[in-house]
N, C-alpha and C positions, 0 to 999 in steps of 0.2 A: 235460423241456421240450424240445420238438423245433423244428429248423428256425430260420426268421429271428427267432421269438421269443426265443429263447436268446440269440442275437447282439444284439439290442436291449436285453435285461436286462444282459448281462455284457459285451458289446463295449465299453462306454466306460469299464472299470476302468483300463486302461493311461492314458488321457488323464486320467482323474481323480487318479491317484497323480502324474504328472507336472505337472498343474496345481496340486495343493495344496502341492508342495514349491516351484513357482515363485512362488506367491503368497506363501508363507512367506518365502521369501528376498527379494523385492522389497518387502514391507511391512517387513521388518527392515532393508533398506537406506535404505529412505526415513526410517525413524525413527534410524538411524545418522547420516545426513545432518543432520536436524533437531537431534539431541542432542549430535553431535559425537563419537559414540562409534565403536568398530570391532568389536563383537561381538553387535549385536542381530541382524544379518543372519544369523549362524549360527545363533543360537537360533530365529529365524524358520523357517529351513530345517529345523531338527531338528523345531519343532512342526509344520510341513508334512508332514515324513515320517511322523510319528507319525499325523497325521490321514489321509495317504493309505494307509498300510499298516492302519490300524484299519478302514477302507472296505474294503479288499480282503480281509481276514480276515472280516468280516462277509458279504460276497459270497460268500466261500467256504463259509461255514456255510449260507447259504441255497441255493447251488447243491447242496450235498450233501443237503440236506433235499428239494429239488426231484427229483434223481436218484432217491432212495429212493422218493418218492411215486410217480414215474413206473415204477420196477419193481414196486411193489406193483400199481399199475393194471394192468400187463401180466399180472401173475399172478393177475387177477381179484378181487384184495382191494379192500377200501375204503380208500384211503389216507388220508382224512379222519375214519375212525372213531376214537373215543377208543381208546387202548391197553388192552387187556385184561389183567388181572393173571394171571401164570402159574400161581400157585398161590393157594388161596383163603386168606384171612387166618385165623390161629388164633384160637379164641375166646379172649377175656380172662378169662373166668371171673367177671367182675363183672355185676351187674344193678342195677337201680335201688334195690332193697331191700338192697344190700351194706352191710355193716357198715364203719365207718372203722378204720384202724389203732388197736389198743388195746382192741378189742372194743365200744366204744359205738356207737350207732346214727351213721349218716353226716349231718353238718351240709349244709344245704342253703341 
């Protein structure tokens, strides 16, 4: 992915991480005030961290796939073609007329 398109797609990740942590904390602080507790804000912050980092890792996977597709495209390959098997599958030795274990005909 080149140029401004990449900035638009991945440029907001830092903001998304910070906002998810902030929203988690402030929702937890609101719940602490309503319920008279002192630990829900911390739990909200942890949940926000989890959500933010999960989005970050998901975007990293997507970014890696985009880079691999761009490299394939630059090499003249079709990046969207289904992957080809390196080796042909070995024959299983079975046919539709194969017998079931024990010598009898196969049940259908």
